[in-house]
DSSP file (Angstrom, degrees, kcal/mol; ACC not computed):
  #  RESIDUE AA STRUCTURE BP1 BP2  ACC     N-H-->O    O-->H-N    N-H-->O    O-->H-N    TCO  KAPPA ALPHA  PHI   PSI    X-CA   Y-CA   Z-CA
    1    1 A I     >        0   0    0      0, 0.0     4,-2.4     0, 0.0     5,-0.2   0.000 360.0 360.0 360.0 -41.5  -13.8    3.1  -15.2
    2    2 A F  H  >  +     0   0    0      1,-0.2     4,-2.7     2,-0.2     5,-0.2   0.898 360.0  52.2 -58.9 -41.4  -11.5    0.1  -15.3
    3    3 A T  H  > S+     0   0    0      1,-0.2     4,-3.0     2,-0.2     5,-0.3   0.907 109.6  48.5 -62.4 -42.4  -12.0   -0.1  -19.1
    4    4 A I  H  >>S+     0   0    0      2,-0.2     4,-2.5     1,-0.2     5,-0.7   0.925 112.3  48.5 -64.6 -44.1  -11.0    3.5  -19.6
    5    5 A V  I  X>S+     0   0    0     -4,-2.4     5,-1.5     1,-0.2     4,-0.7   0.938 116.3  42.7 -61.6 -47.0   -7.9    3.2  -17.4
    6    6 A V  I  <>S+     0   0    0     -4,-2.7     5,-0.5     3,-0.2     4,-0.3   0.932 118.4  44.9 -66.6 -45.5   -6.8    0.1  -19.3
    7    7 A D  I  X5S+     0   0    0     -4,-3.0     4,-0.9    -5,-0.2    -2,-0.2   0.963 127.0  23.6 -64.3 -53.6   -7.6    1.4  -22.7
    8    8 A V  I  X5S+     0   0    0     -4,-2.5     4,-2.2    -5,-0.3    -3,-0.2   0.973 130.3  35.5 -83.3 -58.1   -6.2    4.9  -22.4
    9    9 A L  I  X<S+     0   0    0     -4,-0.7     4,-2.5    -5,-0.7    -3,-0.2   0.884 116.8  54.1 -69.0 -37.3   -3.5    4.8  -19.7
   10   10 A G  I  ><S+     0   0    0     -5,-1.5     4,-1.9    -4,-0.3    -1,-0.2   0.937 112.0  43.8 -60.6 -46.9   -2.4    1.3  -20.6
   11   11 A N  H  X<S+     0   0    0     -4,-0.9     4,-2.5    -5,-0.5    -1,-0.2   0.874 111.7  53.7 -67.7 -36.2   -1.8    2.2  -24.2
   12   12 A L  H  X S+     0   0    0     -4,-2.2     4,-2.6     1,-0.2    -1,-0.2   0.917 108.4  50.0 -63.1 -42.2   -0.1    5.4  -23.3
   13   13 A L  H  X S+     0   0    0     -4,-2.5     4,-2.5     2,-0.2    -2,-0.2   0.886 110.4  50.2 -63.9 -38.6    2.3    3.6  -21.0
   14   14 A V  H  X S+     0   0    0     -4,-1.9     4,-2.4     2,-0.2     5,-0.2   0.935 111.7  47.6 -64.4 -45.6    3.1    1.1  -23.8
   15   15 A I  H  X S+     0   0    0     -4,-2.5     4,-2.3     1,-0.2    -2,-0.2   0.923 114.0  47.2 -62.1 -44.5    3.8    4.0  -26.3
   16   16 A I  H  X S+     0   0    0     -4,-2.6     4,-2.8     1,-0.2    -1,-0.2   0.917 112.3  49.3 -64.7 -42.9    6.0    5.8  -23.7
   17   17 A S  H  X S+     0   0    0     -4,-2.5     4,-2.6     2,-0.2     5,-0.2   0.895 111.0  49.6 -66.5 -38.3    7.9    2.7  -22.8
   18   18 A V  H  X S+     0   0    0     -4,-2.4     4,-2.3     2,-0.2    -1,-0.2   0.934 113.4  46.8 -63.3 -44.6    8.6    1.8  -26.5
   19   19 A F  H  X S+     0   0    0     -4,-2.3     4,-2.5    -5,-0.2    -2,-0.2   0.920 113.8  47.4 -64.0 -43.3    9.8    5.3  -27.2
   20   20 A R  H  X S+     0   0    0     -4,-2.8     4,-2.7     2,-0.2    -2,-0.2   0.904 111.9  49.9 -66.4 -41.1   12.0    5.4  -24.1
   21   21 A N  H  X S+     0   0    0     -4,-2.6     4,-2.5     2,-0.2    -1,-0.2   0.907 112.9  46.8 -63.7 -41.3   13.5    2.0  -24.8
   22   22 A R  H  X S+     0   0    0     -4,-2.3     4,-2.5    -5,-0.2    -2,-0.2   0.921 113.2  48.8 -65.8 -42.7   14.3    3.0  -28.4
   23   23 A K  H  X S+     0   0    0     -4,-2.5     4,-2.4    -5,-0.2    -2,-0.2   0.895 111.3  50.8 -63.0 -40.3   15.7    6.3  -27.2
   24   24 A L  H  X S+     0   0    0     -4,-2.7     4,-2.4     2,-0.2     5,-0.2   0.925 110.7  47.8 -64.3 -45.3   17.9    4.5  -24.6
   25   25 A R  H  X S+     0   0    0     -4,-2.5     4,-2.5     1,-0.2    -2,-0.2   0.915 112.6  49.5 -61.3 -42.8   19.2    2.0  -27.2
   26   26 A N  H  X S+     0   0    0     -4,-2.5     4,-2.3     1,-0.2    -1,-0.2   0.901 111.5  48.3 -64.1 -40.3   20.0    4.9  -29.6
   27   27 A S  H  X S+     0   0    0     -4,-2.4     4,-2.3     2,-0.2    -1,-0.2   0.890 112.5  48.3 -69.7 -37.4   21.8    6.9  -26.9
   28   28 A V  H  X S+     0   0    0     -4,-2.4     4,-2.0     2,-0.2    -2,-0.2   0.925 112.2  49.7 -65.9 -43.0   23.9    3.8  -25.8
   29   29 A R  H  X S+     0   0    0     -4,-2.5     4,-1.8     1,-0.2    -2,-0.2   0.901 112.1  47.9 -61.8 -41.6   24.7    3.1  -29.5
   30   30 A R  H  X S+     0   0    0     -4,-2.3     4,-3.3     1,-0.2     6,-0.2   0.890 109.7  52.4 -67.7 -38.6   25.8    6.7  -30.0
   31   31 A K  H  < S+     0   0    0     -4,-2.3    -1,-0.2     1,-0.2    -2,-0.2   0.856 108.7  50.9 -67.1 -33.2   27.9    6.8  -26.8
   32   32 A V  H  < S+     0   0    0     -4,-2.0    -1,-0.2    -5,-0.2    -2,-0.2   0.904 115.9  41.5 -68.2 -39.7   29.7    3.7  -27.9
   33   33 A K  H  < S-     0   0    0     -4,-1.8     2,-0.3     1,-0.2    -2,-0.2   0.945 131.6  -1.1 -73.6 -48.7   30.5    5.2  -31.3
   34   34 A T     <  -     0   0    0     -4,-3.3    -1,-0.2    -5,-0.1     0, 0.0  -0.912  57.3-130.4-139.2 163.9   31.4    8.7  -30.1
   35   35 A E        +     0   0    0     -2,-0.3    -4,-0.1    -3,-0.1     2,-0.1   0.260  67.3 120.0 -99.4  11.4   31.6   10.6  -26.9
   36   36 A E  S    S-     0   0    0     -6,-0.2    -2,-0.1     1,-0.1     3,-0.1  -0.391  76.5 -90.7 -74.7 156.6   29.6   13.6  -28.1
   37   37 A S        -     0   0    0      1,-0.1     2,-0.1    -2,-0.1    -1,-0.1  -0.418  46.7-106.9 -69.1 138.6   26.4   14.5  -26.3
   38   38 A P        -     0   0    0      0, 0.0     2,-0.3     0, 0.0    -1,-0.1  -0.425  38.1-162.8 -68.1 136.8   23.3   12.9  -27.7
   39   39 A R        -     0   0    0     -2,-0.1     2,-0.8    -3,-0.1    -3,-0.0  -0.796  28.8 -99.7-115.2 159.8   21.0   15.2  -29.7
   40   40 A L        -     0   0    0     -2,-0.3     0, 0.0     4,-0.1     0, 0.0  -0.711  42.2-149.5 -79.7 114.7   17.5   14.8  -30.7
   41   41 A R     >  -     0   0    0     -2,-0.8     4,-2.0     1,-0.1     3,-0.3  -0.489  21.9-116.0 -82.7 155.3   17.5   13.7  -34.3
   42   42 A P  H  > S+     0   0    0      0, 0.0     4,-2.5     0, 0.0     5,-0.2   0.856 117.0  55.6 -58.6 -34.2   14.7   14.7  -36.7
   43   43 A S  H  > S+     0   0    0      2,-0.2     4,-2.4     1,-0.2     5,-0.2   0.873 105.5  51.9 -68.2 -34.6   13.8   11.0  -37.1
   44   44 A D  H  > S+     0   0    0     -3,-0.3     4,-2.4     2,-0.2    -1,-0.2   0.913 110.9  47.7 -64.7 -42.2   13.4   10.7  -33.3
   45   45 A L  H  X S+     0   0    0     -4,-2.0     4,-2.6     2,-0.2    -2,-0.2   0.915 111.5  50.1 -65.4 -42.7   11.1   13.7  -33.3
   46   46 A R  H  X S+     0   0    0     -4,-2.5     4,-2.6     2,-0.2    -2,-0.2   0.910 110.6  50.2 -61.1 -42.6    9.1   12.3  -36.2
   47   47 A N  H  X S+     0   0    0     -4,-2.4     4,-2.5     2,-0.2    -2,-0.2   0.919 111.7  47.7 -62.5 -43.4    8.8    8.9  -34.5
   48   48 A F  H  X S+     0   0    0     -4,-2.4     4,-2.5     2,-0.2    -2,-0.2   0.929 112.7  48.2 -63.2 -45.1    7.5   10.6  -31.3
   49   49 A I  H  X S+     0   0    0     -4,-2.6     4,-2.7     2,-0.2    -2,-0.2   0.904 111.4  51.1 -63.0 -41.1    5.0   12.8  -33.1
   50   50 A T  H  X S+     0   0    0     -4,-2.6     4,-2.3     2,-0.2    -2,-0.2   0.940 112.4  45.2 -61.7 -47.4    3.8    9.7  -35.1
   51   51 A M  H  X S+     0   0    0     -4,-2.5     4,-2.2     1,-0.2    -2,-0.2   0.887 113.4  50.8 -64.2 -37.7    3.3    7.7  -31.9
   52   52 A F  H  X S+     0   0    0     -4,-2.5     4,-2.6     2,-0.2    -2,-0.2   0.916 110.2  48.9 -65.8 -42.9    1.6   10.7  -30.2
   53   53 A V  H  X S+     0   0    0     -4,-2.7     4,-2.7     2,-0.2     5,-0.2   0.904 110.5  51.5 -63.1 -41.6   -0.8   11.2  -33.1
   54   54 A V  H  X S+     0   0    0     -4,-2.3     4,-2.3     1,-0.2    -1,-0.2   0.920 111.2  48.1 -61.5 -42.9   -1.7    7.5  -33.1
   55   55 A F  H  X S+     0   0    0     -4,-2.2     4,-2.6     2,-0.2    -2,-0.2   0.922 112.0  48.5 -63.3 -44.2   -2.4    7.7  -29.3
   56   56 A V  H  X S+     0   0    0     -4,-2.6     4,-2.6     2,-0.2    -2,-0.2   0.922 112.7  47.8 -64.1 -43.6   -4.6   10.8  -29.7
   57   57 A L  H  X S+     0   0    0     -4,-2.7     4,-2.5     2,-0.2    -1,-0.2   0.891 111.1  52.0 -64.1 -38.3   -6.5    9.2  -32.6
   58   58 A F  H  X S+     0   0    0     -4,-2.3     4,-2.2    -5,-0.2    -2,-0.2   0.939 111.5  46.5 -60.0 -47.3   -7.0    6.1  -30.5
   59   59 A A  H  X S+     0   0    0     -4,-2.6     4,-1.8     1,-0.2    -2,-0.2   0.898 112.8  49.4 -64.0 -40.9   -8.3    8.1  -27.6
   60   60 A I  H  < S+     0   0    0     -4,-2.6    -1,-0.2     1,-0.2    -2,-0.2   0.911 112.8  47.3 -64.8 -42.3  -10.6   10.1  -29.8
   61   61 A C  H  < S+     0   0    0     -4,-2.5     4,-0.4     1,-0.2    -2,-0.2   0.865 119.4  37.9 -69.7 -36.0  -12.0    7.0  -31.5
   62   62 A W  H  X S+     0   0    0     -4,-2.2     4,-2.3    -5,-0.2     5,-0.2   0.675  96.5  83.0 -89.6 -17.5  -12.6    5.1  -28.2
   63   63 A A  H  X S+     0   0    0     -4,-1.8     4,-2.9    -5,-0.2     5,-0.3   0.902  88.1  50.5 -57.9 -47.7  -13.8    8.0  -26.1
   64   64 A P  H  > S+     0   0    0      0, 0.0     4,-2.4     0, 0.0    -1,-0.2   0.933 113.6  44.7 -59.7 -44.4  -17.5    8.0  -27.2
   65   65 A L  H  > S+     0   0    0     -4,-0.4     4,-2.4    26,-0.4    -2,-0.2   0.906 115.4  48.1 -66.0 -40.2  -18.0    4.3  -26.5
   66   66 A N  H  X S+     0   0    0     -4,-2.3     4,-2.5     2,-0.2    -1,-0.2   0.897 112.0  49.1 -66.6 -39.5  -16.1    4.5  -23.2
   67   67 A L  H  X S+     0   0    0     -4,-2.9     4,-2.6    -5,-0.2    -2,-0.2   0.899 111.8  48.4 -67.7 -39.7  -18.1    7.5  -22.1
   68   68 A I  H  X S+     0   0    0     -4,-2.4     4,-2.6    -5,-0.3     5,-0.2   0.940 113.3  48.2 -63.0 -45.8  -21.4    5.9  -23.0
   69   69 A G  H  X S+     0   0    0     -4,-2.4     4,-2.2    -5,-0.2    -2,-0.2   0.895 112.5  48.5 -61.3 -40.6  -20.4    2.7  -21.2
   70   70 A L  H  X S+     0   0    0     -4,-2.5     4,-1.9     2,-0.2    -1,-0.2   0.920 111.6  49.0 -65.7 -44.3  -19.3    4.7  -18.1
   71   71 A A  H  X S+     0   0    0     -4,-2.6     4,-1.8     1,-0.2    -2,-0.2   0.909 113.6  46.4 -62.7 -42.0  -22.6    6.7  -18.1
   72   72 A V  H  < S+     0   0    0     -4,-2.6    -1,-0.2     1,-0.2    -2,-0.2   0.876 110.9  53.1 -68.5 -36.3  -24.7    3.5  -18.4
   73   73 A A  H  < S+     0   0    0     -4,-2.2    -1,-0.2    -5,-0.2    -2,-0.2   0.845 108.2  50.9 -67.7 -32.8  -22.6    1.8  -15.7
   74   74 A I  H  < S+     0   0    0     -4,-1.9    -2,-0.2     1,-0.2    -1,-0.2   0.937 136.0   0.1 -70.9 -46.5  -23.1    4.6  -13.2
   75   75 A D     X  +     0   0    0     -4,-1.8     4,-2.5    -5,-0.2     3,-0.5  -0.618  69.0 172.1-145.2  80.9  -26.9    4.8  -13.6
   76   76 A P  H  > S+     0   0    0      0, 0.0     4,-1.3     0, 0.0    -1,-0.1   0.857  76.0  55.0 -63.3 -38.1  -28.3    2.2  -16.1
   77   77 A S  H  4 S+     0   0    0      1,-0.2    -5,-0.1     2,-0.1    -2,-0.0   0.828 119.3  31.5 -68.6 -30.0  -32.0    2.6  -15.4
   78   78 A R  H  4 S+     0   0    0     -3,-0.5     4,-0.3    -6,-0.1    -1,-0.2   0.829 125.4  39.0 -95.1 -35.6  -31.9    6.4  -16.1
   79   79 A V  H >X S+     0   0    0     -4,-2.5     3,-1.1    -8,-0.2     4,-0.8   0.899 103.2  63.9 -86.6 -42.1  -29.2    6.7  -18.8
   80   80 A A  G >< S+     0   0    0     -4,-1.3     3,-1.0    -5,-0.4    -1,-0.1   0.877 101.9  49.3 -55.6 -45.4  -29.6    3.6  -21.0
   81   81 A P  G 34 S+     0   0    0      0, 0.0    -1,-0.3     0, 0.0    -2,-0.1   0.762 107.8  56.8 -67.1 -20.4  -33.1    4.6  -22.3
   82   82 A R  G <4 S+     0   0    0     -3,-1.1    -2,-0.2    -4,-0.3    -3,-0.1   0.629  84.1  93.1 -85.1 -13.1  -31.9    8.1  -23.2
   83   83 A I  S << S-     0   0    0     -3,-1.0     5,-0.0    -4,-0.8     2,-0.0  -0.715  78.0-129.9 -85.1 118.0  -29.0    7.0  -25.5
   84   84 A P     >  -     0   0    0      0, 0.0     4,-1.5     0, 0.0     3,-0.4  -0.348  12.8-125.8 -65.4 147.3  -30.2    6.9  -29.1
   85   85 A E  H  > S+     0   0    0      1,-0.2     4,-2.4     2,-0.2     5,-0.2   0.875 108.9  57.3 -62.1 -38.1  -29.4    3.7  -30.9
   86   86 A W  H  > S+     0   0    0      1,-0.2     4,-2.7     2,-0.2    -1,-0.2   0.858 103.5  54.1 -62.9 -34.0  -27.6    5.5  -33.7
   87   87 A L  H  > S+     0   0    0     -3,-0.4     4,-2.4     2,-0.2    -1,-0.2   0.907 109.3  47.0 -67.1 -41.0  -25.2    7.1  -31.2
   88   88 A F  H  X S+     0   0    0     -4,-1.5     4,-2.3     2,-0.2    -2,-0.2   0.919 113.2  49.1 -64.7 -42.8  -24.2    3.8  -29.8
   89   89 A V  H  X S+     0   0    0     -4,-2.4     4,-2.4     2,-0.2    -2,-0.2   0.924 112.5  47.4 -63.7 -45.0  -23.7    2.4  -33.4
   90   90 A V  H  X S+     0   0    0     -4,-2.7     4,-2.5     1,-0.2    -1,-0.2   0.920 113.5  47.5 -63.4 -43.5  -21.6    5.3  -34.5
   91   91 A S  H  X S+     0   0    0     -4,-2.4     4,-2.0     2,-0.2   -26,-0.4   0.866 110.7  52.8 -67.1 -34.1  -19.5    5.2  -31.3
   92   92 A Y  H  X S+     0   0    0     -4,-2.3     4,-1.6     2,-0.2    -2,-0.2   0.927 111.5  45.4 -64.9 -45.4  -19.1    1.4  -31.8
   93   93 A F  H  X S+     0   0    0     -4,-2.4     4,-0.7     1,-0.2    -2,-0.2   0.883 111.0  53.5 -67.0 -37.7  -17.9    1.9  -35.4
   94   94 A M  H >< S+     0   0    0     -4,-2.5     3,-0.7     1,-0.2    -1,-0.2   0.907 106.5  53.4 -61.7 -40.1  -15.5    4.7  -34.3
   95   95 A A  H 3< S+     0   0    0     -4,-2.0    -1,-0.2     1,-0.2    -2,-0.2   0.893 114.3  40.1 -63.3 -39.6  -14.0    2.5  -31.7
   96   96 A Y  H 3<        0   0    0     -4,-1.6    -1,-0.2     1,-0.2    -2,-0.2   0.438 360.0 360.0 -92.1   1.4  -13.2   -0.2  -34.2
   97   97 A F    <<        0   0    0     -4,-0.7    -1,-0.2    -3,-0.7    -2,-0.1   0.482 360.0 360.0 -69.7 360.0  -12.1    2.2  -36.9
C-alpha cells in the first residue's frame, strides 16, 4: 500500500505543485506587466494536458505491478502461486517502459 501511495499520489502531488508554481509565476508576471485579469492561455492548457497525460500513462504502466505486489503482500501463500510468470514479466516491463 505504501508503494502505491508513494508512486501514484506522490507523483500526482509533484505534477500539481509544478503546474501551480508555474501558473503562479505567470500570473505574477502578467500582473506586473498589466492590470488585466489573468486568462488561461492555450499554452497553459496544453502544458496541463501534457502533464495529465504523462501522469495517466505513468499510472497505467505501474498499476499492474503494484496490484500484483499488493495482492501478494496481502496473502502471499495463496496468491503468489496463482500469478503466472509471464504476467509478472509483462507488468515489470510495463512499469519500466
